[in-house]
TORKOL-4160 file (C-alpha; in steps of 0.2 Angstrom, whole numbers, padded with zeros to 4 digits, m for minus):
364
<pt num="1" X="m0031" Y="0059" Z="m0182"/>
<pt num="2" X="m0018" Y="0047" Z="m0188"/>
<pt num="3" X="m0007" Y="0044" Z="m0172"/>
<pt num="4" X="m0010" Y="0049" Z="m0154"/>
<pt num="5" X="0002" Y="0045" Z="m0140"/>
<pt num="6" X="m0004" Y="0047" Z="m0122"/>
<pt num="7" X="0010" Y="0051" Z="m0110"/>
<pt num="8" X="0006" Y="0047" Z="m0091"/>
<pt num="9" X="0018" Y="0048" Z="m0077"/>
<pt num="10" X="0010" Y="0033" Z="m0069"/>
<pt num="11" X="0009" Y="0015" Z="m0067"/>
<pt num="12" X="m0004" Y="0005" Z="m0078"/>
<pt num="13" X="m0011" Y="m0007" Z="m0075"/>
<pt num="14" X="m0012" Y="m0003" Z="m0056"/>
<pt num="15" X="m0025" Y="m0002" Z="m0042"/>
<pt num="16" X="m0026" Y="0017" Z="m0042"/>
<pt num="17" X="m0041" Y="0027" Z="m0049"/>
<pt num="18" X="m0029" Y="0037" Z="m0059"/>
<pt num="19" X="m0024" Y="0022" Z="m0069"/>
<pt num="20" X="m0042" Y="0017" Z="m0072"/>
<pt num="21" X="m0045" Y="0035" Z="m0080"/>
<pt num="22" X="m0030" Y="0033" Z="m0091"/>
<pt num="23" X="m0035" Y="0015" Z="m0097"/>
<pt num="24" X="m0052" Y="0020" Z="m0101"/>
<pt num="25" X="m0048" Y="0036" Z="m0111"/>
<pt num="26" X="m0034" Y="0026" Z="m0120"/>
<pt num="27" X="m0047" Y="0014" Z="m0126"/>
<pt num="28" X="m0056" Y="0028" Z="m0133"/>
<pt num="29" X="m0042" Y="0035" Z="m0142"/>
<pt num="30" X="m0038" Y="0017" Z="m0148"/>
<pt num="31" X="m0055" Y="0017" Z="m0157"/>
<pt num="32" X="m0054" Y="0034" Z="m0164"/>
<pt num="33" X="m0036" Y="0034" Z="m0171"/>
<pt num="34" X="m0026" Y="0024" Z="m0184"/>
<pt num="35" X="m0012" Y="0022" Z="m0172"/>
<pt num="36" X="m0011" Y="0024" Z="m0153"/>
<pt num="37" X="0001" Y="0020" Z="m0139"/>
<pt num="38" X="0002" Y="0024" Z="m0121"/>
<pt num="39" X="0019" Y="0029" Z="m0113"/>
<pt num="40" X="0020" Y="0026" Z="m0094"/>
<pt num="41" X="0033" Y="0027" Z="m0080"/>
<pt num="42" X="0028" Y="0010" Z="m0073"/>
<pt num="43" X="0018" Y="m0006" Z="m0079"/>
<pt num="44" X="0013" Y="m0022" Z="m0071"/>
<pt num="45" X="0017" Y="m0034" Z="m0085"/>
<pt num="46" X="0009" Y="m0049" Z="m0077"/>
<pt num="47" X="m0008" Y="m0045" Z="m0084"/>
<pt num="48" X="m0014" Y="m0035" Z="m0099"/>
<pt num="49" X="m0023" Y="m0019" Z="m0097"/>
<pt num="50" X="m0038" Y="m0026" Z="m0107"/>
<pt num="51" X="m0040" Y="m0040" Z="m0095"/>
<pt num="52" X="m0037" Y="m0030" Z="m0079"/>
<pt num="53" X="m0049" Y="m0015" Z="m0083"/>
<pt num="54" X="m0062" Y="m0026" Z="m0094"/>
<pt num="55" X="m0058" Y="m0016" Z="m0109"/>
<pt num="56" X="m0064" Y="m0021" Z="m0127"/>
<pt num="57" X="m0049" Y="m0016" Z="m0135"/>
<pt num="58" X="m0030" Y="m0018" Z="m0130"/>
<pt num="59" X="m0017" Y="m0005" Z="m0135"/>
<pt num="60" X="0002" Y="m0004" Z="m0134"/>
<pt num="61" X="0010" Y="0001" Z="m0117"/>
<pt num="62" X="0027" Y="0008" Z="m0117"/>
<pt num="63" X="0037" Y="0008" Z="m0101"/>
<pt num="64" X="0049" Y="0022" Z="m0099"/>
<pt num="65" X="0055" Y="0021" Z="m0081"/>
<pt num="66" X="0059" Y="0036" Z="m0071"/>
<pt num="67" X="0077" Y="0038" Z="m0064"/>
<pt num="68" X="0072" Y="0048" Z="m0048"/>
<pt num="69" X="0056" Y="0055" Z="m0038"/>
<pt num="70" X="0062" Y="0073" Z="m0038"/>
<pt num="71" X="0056" Y="0088" Z="m0048"/>
<pt num="72" X="0071" Y="0088" Z="m0060"/>
<pt num="73" X="0068" Y="0069" Z="m0063"/>
<pt num="74" X="0050" Y="0073" Z="m0067"/>
<pt num="75" X="0055" Y="0086" Z="m0080"/>
<pt num="76" X="0069" Y="0075" Z="m0088"/>
<pt num="77" X="0056" Y="0060" Z="m0089"/>
<pt num="78" X="0043" Y="0072" Z="m0098"/>
<pt num="79" X="0056" Y="0078" Z="m0110"/>
<pt num="80" X="0062" Y="0060" Z="m0114"/>
<pt num="81" X="0044" Y="0054" Z="m0116"/>
<pt num="82" X="0040" Y="0068" Z="m0128"/>
<pt num="83" X="0056" Y="0064" Z="m0138"/>
<pt num="84" X="0050" Y="0046" Z="m0139"/>
<pt num="85" X="0032" Y="0050" Z="m0144"/>
<pt num="86" X="0038" Y="0063" Z="m0158"/>
<pt num="87" X="0051" Y="0049" Z="m0165"/>
<pt num="88" X="0036" Y="0037" Z="m0166"/>
<pt num="89" X="0027" Y="0049" Z="m0177"/>
<pt num="90" X="0014" Y="0056" Z="m0165"/>
<pt num="91" X="0002" Y="0069" Z="m0173"/>
<pt num="92" X="m0005" Y="0073" Z="m0155"/>
<pt num="93" X="0001" Y="0071" Z="m0137"/>
<pt num="94" X="m0012" Y="0069" Z="m0124"/>
<pt num="95" X="m0007" Y="0070" Z="m0105"/>
<pt num="96" X="m0011" Y="0076" Z="m0088"/>
<pt num="97" X="0006" Y="0082" Z="m0084"/>
<pt num="98" X="0010" Y="0100" Z="m0088"/>
<pt num="99" X="0029" Y="0097" Z="m0091"/>
<pt num="100" X="0025" Y="0084" Z="m0104"/>
<pt num="101" X="0012" Y="0097" Z="m0113"/>
<pt num="102" X="0025" Y="0110" Z="m0112"/>
<pt num="103" X="0039" Y="0100" Z="m0120"/>
<pt num="104" X="0026" Y="0094" Z="m0134"/>
<pt num="105" X="0021" Y="0112" Z="m0140"/>
<pt num="106" X="0038" Y="0119" Z="m0138"/>
<pt num="107" X="0044" Y="0106" Z="m0150"/>
<pt num="108" X="0030" Y="0110" Z="m0162"/>
<pt num="109" X="0018" Y="0095" Z="m0159"/>
<pt num="110" X="0000" Y="0097" Z="m0154"/>
<pt num="111" X="m0004" Y="0093" Z="m0136"/>
<pt num="112" X="m0020" Y="0091" Z="m0125"/>
<pt num="113" X="m0017" Y="0095" Z="m0107"/>
<pt num="114" X="m0031" Y="0086" Z="m0096"/>
<pt num="115" X="m0030" Y="0095" Z="m0079"/>
<pt num="116" X="m0038" Y="0087" Z="m0064"/>
<pt num="117" X="m0031" Y="0098" Z="m0050"/>
<pt num="118" X="m0020" Y="0114" Z="m0046"/>
<pt num="119" X="m0005" Y="0117" Z="m0057"/>
<pt num="120" X="0005" Y="0123" Z="m0041"/>
<pt num="121" X="0002" Y="0105" Z="m0034"/>
<pt num="122" X="0008" Y="0097" Z="m0050"/>
<pt num="123" X="0023" Y="0107" Z="m0054"/>
<pt num="124" X="0029" Y="0116" Z="m0038"/>
<pt num="125" X="0036" Y="0133" Z="m0041"/>
<pt num="126" X="0035" Y="0130" Z="m0060"/>
<pt num="127" X="0017" Y="0133" Z="m0059"/>
<pt num="128" X="0021" Y="0150" Z="m0067"/>
<pt num="129" X="0021" Y="0141" Z="m0084"/>
<pt num="130" X="0003" Y="0143" Z="m0085"/>
<pt num="131" X="0006" Y="0162" Z="m0087"/>
<pt num="132" X="0019" Y="0160" Z="m0100"/>
<pt num="133" X="0011" Y="0166" Z="m0116"/>
<pt num="134" X="0021" Y="0156" Z="m0128"/>
<pt num="135" X="0014" Y="0141" Z="m0119"/>
<pt num="136" X="m0003" Y="0144" Z="m0113"/>
<pt num="137" X="m0008" Y="0154" Z="m0128"/>
<pt num="138" X="0000" Y="0142" Z="m0140"/>
<pt num="139" X="m0012" Y="0136" Z="m0154"/>
<pt num="140" X="m0005" Y="0119" Z="m0153"/>
<pt num="141" X="m0011" Y="0117" Z="m0134"/>
<pt num="142" X="m0028" Y="0112" Z="m0130"/>
<pt num="143" X="m0033" Y="0114" Z="m0112"/>
<pt num="144" X="m0046" Y="0102" Z="m0104"/>
<pt num="145" X="m0052" Y="0102" Z="m0086"/>
<pt num="146" X="m0062" Y="0089" Z="m0077"/>
<pt num="147" X="m0076" Y="0101" Z="m0070"/>
<pt num="148" X="m0083" Y="0119" Z="m0071"/>
<pt num="149" X="m0077" Y="0121" Z="m0053"/>
<pt num="150" X="m0059" Y="0118" Z="m0059"/>
<pt num="151" X="m0061" Y="0130" Z="m0074"/>
<pt num="152" X="m0067" Y="0144" Z="m0063"/>
<pt num="153" X="m0052" Y="0141" Z="m0051"/>
<pt num="154" X="m0040" Y="0143" Z="m0066"/>
<pt num="155" X="m0048" Y="0158" Z="m0072"/>
<pt num="156" X="m0048" Y="0167" Z="m0056"/>
<pt num="157" X="m0032" Y="0161" Z="m0049"/>
<pt num="158" X="m0021" Y="0161" Z="m0065"/>
<pt num="159" X="m0030" Y="0173" Z="m0076"/>
<pt num="160" X="m0032" Y="0159" Z="m0090"/>
<pt num="161" X="m0045" Y="0165" Z="m0103"/>
<pt num="162" X="m0061" Y="0155" Z="m0101"/>
<pt num="163" X="m0061" Y="0153" Z="m0120"/>
<pt num="164" X="m0045" Y="0143" Z="m0119"/>
<pt num="165" X="m0053" Y="0129" Z="m0108"/>
<pt num="166" X="m0064" Y="0115" Z="m0112"/>
<pt num="167" X="m0073" Y="0106" Z="m0098"/>
<pt num="168" X="m0075" Y="0088" Z="m0100"/>
<pt num="169" X="m0081" Y="0078" Z="m0084"/>
<pt num="170" X="m0076" Y="0059" Z="m0082"/>
<pt num="171" X="m0086" Y="0046" Z="m0091"/>
<pt num="172" X="m0090" Y="0028" Z="m0092"/>
<pt num="173" X="m0091" Y="0013" Z="m0105"/>
<pt num="174" X="m0109" Y="0009" Z="m0108"/>
<pt num="175" X="m0105" Y="m0008" Z="m0115"/>
<pt num="176" X="m0099" Y="m0013" Z="m0098"/>
<pt num="177" X="m0116" Y="m0013" Z="m0091"/>
<pt num="178" X="m0126" Y="m0020" Z="m0107"/>
<pt num="179" X="m0137" Y="m0034" Z="m0102"/>
<pt num="180" X="m0134" Y="m0033" Z="m0083"/>
<pt num="181" X="m0141" Y="m0016" Z="m0078"/>
<pt num="182" X="m0158" Y="m0021" Z="m0084"/>
<pt num="183" X="m0164" Y="m0027" Z="m0067"/>
<pt num="184" X="m0178" Y="m0016" Z="m0063"/>
<pt num="185" X="m0175" Y="m0004" Z="m0049"/>
<pt num="186" X="m0187" Y="m0003" Z="m0035"/>
<pt num="187" X="m0189" Y="m0022" Z="m0032"/>
<pt num="188" X="m0182" Y="m0021" Z="m0015"/>
<pt num="189" X="m0181" Y="m0035" Z="m0002"/>
<pt num="190" X="m0184" Y="m0033" Z="0016"/>
<pt num="191" X="m0166" Y="m0026" Z="0018"/>
<pt num="192" X="m0159" Y="m0014" Z="0006"/>
<pt num="193" X="m0142" Y="m0019" Z="m0001"/>
<pt num="194" X="m0132" Y="m0003" Z="m0001"/>
<pt num="195" X="m0116" Y="m0001" Z="m0010"/>
<pt num="196" X="m0100" Y="0009" Z="m0009"/>
<pt num="197" X="m0085" Y="0008" Z="m0021"/>
<pt num="198" X="m0070" Y="0017" Z="m0018"/>
<pt num="199" X="m0056" Y="0021" Z="m0006"/>
<pt num="200" X="m0060" Y="0021" Z="0013"/>
<pt num="201" X="m0054" Y="0039" Z="0015"/>
<pt num="202" X="m0063" Y="0052" Z="0026"/>
<pt num="203" X="m0063" Y="0064" Z="0012"/>
<pt num="204" X="m0072" Y="0050" Z="0002"/>
<pt num="205" X="m0085" Y="0049" Z="0015"/>
<pt num="206" X="m0081" Y="0033" Z="0024"/>
<pt num="207" X="m0085" Y="0041" Z="0041"/>
<pt num="208" X="m0102" Y="0046" Z="0035"/>
<pt num="209" X="m0105" Y="0029" Z="0030"/>
<pt num="210" X="m0100" Y="0022" Z="0047"/>
<pt num="211" X="m0112" Y="0034" Z="0056"/>
<pt num="212" X="m0126" Y="0030" Z="0044"/>
<pt num="213" X="m0124" Y="0012" Z="0045"/>
<pt num="214" X="m0125" Y="0013" Z="0064"/>
<pt num="215" X="m0141" Y="0023" Z="0062"/>
<pt num="216" X="m0148" Y="0011" Z="0050"/>
<pt num="217" X="m0147" Y="m0007" Z="0057"/>
<pt num="218" X="m0160" Y="m0013" Z="0045"/>
<pt num="219" X="m0150" Y="m0012" Z="0029"/>
<pt num="220" X="m0134" Y="m0020" Z="0024"/>
<pt num="221" X="m0119" Y="m0009" Z="0018"/>
<pt num="222" X="m0106" Y="m0018" Z="0006"/>
<pt num="223" X="m0089" Y="m0009" Z="0004"/>
<pt num="224" X="m0079" Y="m0013" Z="m0011"/>
<pt num="225" X="m0061" Y="m0006" Z="m0013"/>
<pt num="226" X="m0053" Y="m0008" Z="0004"/>
<pt num="227" X="m0053" Y="m0017" Z="0020"/>
<pt num="228" X="m0061" Y="m0016" Z="0037"/>
<pt num="229" X="m0044" Y="m0013" Z="0045"/>
<pt num="230" X="m0040" Y="0001" Z="0033"/>
<pt num="231" X="m0057" Y="0010" Z="0036"/>
<pt num="232" X="m0056" Y="0007" Z="0055"/>
<pt num="233" X="m0038" Y="0015" Z="0055"/>
<pt num="234" X="m0044" Y="0029" Z="0044"/>
<pt num="235" X="m0059" Y="0034" Z="0055"/>
<pt num="236" X="m0052" Y="0028" Z="0072"/>
<pt num="237" X="m0070" Y="0020" Z="0075"/>
<pt num="238" X="m0077" Y="0002" Z="0074"/>
<pt num="239" X="m0090" Y="m0001" Z="0061"/>
<pt num="240" X="m0107" Y="m0009" Z="0065"/>
<pt num="241" X="m0111" Y="m0027" Z="0060"/>
<pt num="242" X="m0122" Y="m0022" Z="0045"/>
<pt num="243" X="m0106" Y="m0016" Z="0036"/>
<pt num="244" X="m0097" Y="m0029" Z="0026"/>
<pt num="245" X="m0080" Y="m0026" Z="0018"/>
<pt num="246" X="m0075" Y="m0035" Z="0002"/>
<pt num="247" X="m0058" Y="m0027" Z="m0001"/>
<pt num="248" X="m0050" Y="m0023" Z="m0018"/>
<pt num="249" X="m0058" Y="m0029" Z="m0034"/>
<pt num="250" X="m0052" Y="m0028" Z="m0051"/>
<pt num="251" X="m0061" Y="m0015" Z="m0062"/>
<pt num="252" X="m0067" Y="m0028" Z="m0074"/>
<pt num="253" X="m0078" Y="m0036" Z="m0060"/>
<pt num="254" X="m0086" Y="m0019" Z="m0054"/>
<pt num="255" X="m0101" Y="m0017" Z="m0066"/>
<pt num="256" X="m0108" Y="m0034" Z="m0061"/>
<pt num="257" X="m0107" Y="m0031" Z="m0043"/>
<pt num="258" X="m0113" Y="m0013" Z="m0044"/>
<pt num="259" X="m0129" Y="m0019" Z="m0054"/>
<pt num="260" X="m0132" Y="m0032" Z="m0040"/>
<pt num="261" X="m0135" Y="m0018" Z="m0027"/>
<pt num="262" X="m0151" Y="m0009" Z="m0023"/>
<pt num="263" X="m0144" Y="0008" Z="m0019"/>
<pt num="264" X="m0126" Y="0016" Z="m0022"/>
<pt num="265" X="m0118" Y="0029" Z="m0011"/>
<pt num="266" X="m0106" Y="0043" Z="m0016"/>
<pt num="267" X="m0103" Y="0052" Z="0000"/>
<pt num="268" X="m0089" Y="0064" Z="m0005"/>
<pt num="269" X="m0085" Y="0077" Z="0007"/>
<pt num="270" X="m0082" Y="0096" Z="0003"/>
<pt num="271" X="m0063" Y="0092" Z="0007"/>
<pt num="272" X="m0055" Y="0077" Z="m0002"/>
<pt num="273" X="m0037" Y="0075" Z="0001"/>
<pt num="274" X="m0028" Y="0065" Z="m0013"/>
<pt num="275" X="m0008" Y="0064" Z="m0013"/>
<pt num="276" X="m0008" Y="0080" Z="m0002"/>
<pt num="277" X="m0020" Y="0090" Z="m0013"/>
<pt num="278" X="m0038" Y="0095" Z="m0009"/>
<pt num="279" X="m0048" Y="0091" Z="m0024"/>
<pt num="280" X="m0065" Y="0092" Z="m0016"/>
<pt num="281" X="m0071" Y="0107" Z="m0026"/>
<pt num="282" X="m0063" Y="0101" Z="m0043"/>
<pt num="283" X="m0067" Y="0082" Z="m0044"/>
<pt num="284" X="m0078" Y="0074" Z="m0056"/>
<pt num="285" X="m0080" Y="0057" Z="m0047"/>
<pt num="286" X="m0078" Y="0043" Z="m0060"/>
<pt num="287" X="m0089" Y="0032" Z="m0050"/>
<pt num="288" X="m0103" Y="0044" Z="m0052"/>
<pt num="289" X="m0104" Y="0040" Z="m0070"/>
<pt num="290" X="m0103" Y="0021" Z="m0067"/>
<pt num="291" X="m0116" Y="0022" Z="m0054"/>
<pt num="292" X="m0128" Y="0030" Z="m0067"/>
<pt num="293" X="m0124" Y="0017" Z="m0080"/>
<pt num="294" X="m0128" Y="0003" Z="m0068"/>
<pt num="295" X="m0147" Y="0008" Z="m0067"/>
<pt num="296" X="m0146" Y="0008" Z="m0048"/>
<pt num="297" X="m0153" Y="0021" Z="m0036"/>
<pt num="298" X="m0141" Y="0034" Z="m0031"/>
<pt num="299" X="m0138" Y="0044" Z="m0015"/>
<pt num="300" X="m0124" Y="0057" Z="m0017"/>
<pt num="301" X="m0117" Y="0072" Z="m0007"/>
<pt num="302" X="m0126" Y="0089" Z="m0011"/>
<pt num="303" X="m0111" Y="0098" Z="m0018"/>
<pt num="304" X="m0109" Y="0110" Z="m0032"/>
<pt num="305" X="m0097" Y="0099" Z="m0041"/>
<pt num="306" X="m0109" Y="0084" Z="m0040"/>
<pt num="307" X="m0124" Y="0095" Z="m0046"/>
<pt num="308" X="m0114" Y="0099" Z="m0062"/>
<pt num="309" X="m0119" Y="0081" Z="m0068"/>
<pt num="310" X="m0134" Y="0076" Z="m0057"/>
<pt num="311" X="m0149" Y="0084" Z="m0049"/>
<pt num="312" X="m0164" Y="0079" Z="m0038"/>
<pt num="313" X="m0173" Y="0071" Z="m0054"/>
<pt num="314" X="m0158" Y="0059" Z="m0056"/>
<pt num="315" X="m0151" Y="0056" Z="m0038"/>
<pt num="316" X="m0156" Y="0058" Z="m0020"/>
<pt num="317" X="m0144" Y="0073" Z="m0014"/>
<pt num="318" X="m0140" Y="0074" Z="0004"/>
<pt num="319" X="m0129" Y="0085" Z="0016"/>
<pt num="320" X="m0112" Y="0077" Z="0015"/>
<pt num="321" X="m0110" Y="0080" Z="0034"/>
<pt num="322" X="m0127" Y="0075" Z="0041"/>
<pt num="323" X="m0130" Y="0056" Z="0041"/>
<pt num="324" X="m0149" Y="0059" Z="0046"/>
<pt num="325" X="m0152" Y="0066" Z="0029"/>
<pt num="326" X="m0145" Y="0050" Z="0020"/>
<pt num="327" X="m0156" Y="0040" Z="0032"/>
<pt num="328" X="m0171" Y="0050" Z="0026"/>
<pt num="329" X="m0166" Y="0047" Z="0008"/>
<pt num="330" X="m0166" Y="0029" Z="0012"/>
<pt num="331" X="m0182" Y="0029" Z="0020"/>
<pt num="332" X="m0190" Y="0039" Z="0005"/>
<pt num="333" X="m0182" Y="0025" Z="m0007"/>
<pt num="334" X="m0190" Y="0011" Z="0003"/>
<pt num="335" X="m0207" Y="0020" Z="0005"/>
<pt num="336" X="m0208" Y="0026" Z="m0014"/>
<pt num="337" X="m0199" Y="0013" Z="m0024"/>
<pt num="338" X="m0208" Y="0019" Z="m0040"/>
<pt num="339" X="m0201" Y="0036" Z="m0039"/>
<pt num="340" X="m0183" Y="0029" Z="m0034"/>
<pt num="341" X="m0184" Y="0019" Z="m0050"/>
<pt num="342" X="m0189" Y="0034" Z="m0061"/>
<pt num="343" X="m0173" Y="0043" Z="m0054"/>
<pt num="344" X="m0162" Y="0028" Z="m0058"/>
<pt num="345" X="m0169" Y="0027" Z="m0076"/>
<pt num="346" X="m0166" Y="0046" Z="m0078"/>
<pt num="347" X="m0149" Y="0044" Z="m0073"/>
<pt num="348" X="m0146" Y="0029" Z="m0085"/>
<pt num="349" X="m0152" Y="0039" Z="m0099"/>
<pt num="350" X="m0142" Y="0055" Z="m0095"/>
<pt num="351" X="m0126" Y="0045" Z="m0094"/>
<pt num="352" X="m0126" Y="0041" Z="m0112"/>
<pt num="353" X="m0119" Y="0058" Z="m0116"/>
<pt num="354" X="m0104" Y="0054" Z="m0104"/>
<pt num="355" X="m0094" Y="0040" Z="m0113"/>
<pt num="356" X="m0076" Y="0038" Z="m0114"/>
<pt num="357" X="m0076" Y="0038" Z="m0133"/>
<pt num="358" X="m0085" Y="0054" Z="m0133"/>
<pt num="359" X="m0074" Y="0062" Z="m0120"/>
<pt num="360" X="m0058" Y="0056" Z="m0131"/>
<pt num="361" X="m0066" Y="0063" Z="m0147"/>
<pt num="362" X="m0069" Y="0080" Z="m0139"/>
<pt num="363" X="m0051" Y="0081" Z="m0132"/>
<pt num="364" X="m0044" Y="0078" Z="m0150"/>
């Protein structure tokens, strides 16, 4: 592929998980193409994407500001971004925005639409575009979805042919963990160092962590991504003294911190509200793949979307609503460190098939 342009109605760099995904997949496109650019609606020019996200390759970021936040402004921005990409010689446009994909294929340019949620949420009443034959069945359009759960949703709700959809879960950059993920799992101290990385939202499991930590005073819980004040406001409850909050850390710093933990938690709930949309049954948590690459022991919620990637041979899976199951998993890890280490190694081996460059290659 000679020239690829990724169009994202987002701010890059920024603290959002969405921006991490965009930056990482953009690096994959940079390695695979002769020419690559990222068009965004906002950008923090005080720091480079490579420095902020710990990338090995930098790339061109073009800022095209939105003139408003309403639906019409969104549509106009998508059209302008596509015109800019085509004018720059793009052979393929990649996007998570349906309007951008629509304008690309209608103008005769190949497009990959990477969907992570419901089109109705993304487009409002324009969700009907998924049923427009000239668009959804256009040979120039490639539909990618983040999970099997999301694919099934589109097949059932919108009648999209399953043959039109390629499922590509999230991924990780293996080189981020080279030389730092080799610490043997299972060499635990008296108190387990238990890490959680992400937003302190109910849907992400912060209240389950609160209850678990109170039940488990003999271990330490390290929370990266938000403050104690934010977590207590979200849950309405205080946290025990064995929970330590470290606030936001740059993505470039996360691998080393993850690898310093003994156990990593992914307590996603069945319902996960993000920007007004419930993505609980669709999400492919980016942190899961980073956890796997770190070589640490993982305890994750036993949900169908999680089981698309891991099973009981790779992680300890527990009921997302029952903190006593998570405490039992922690007890099992302490009592059977060898078995815990074997699961961590199995996760580290399996994640080799989930890299950003491979995801980018399949998207193209």
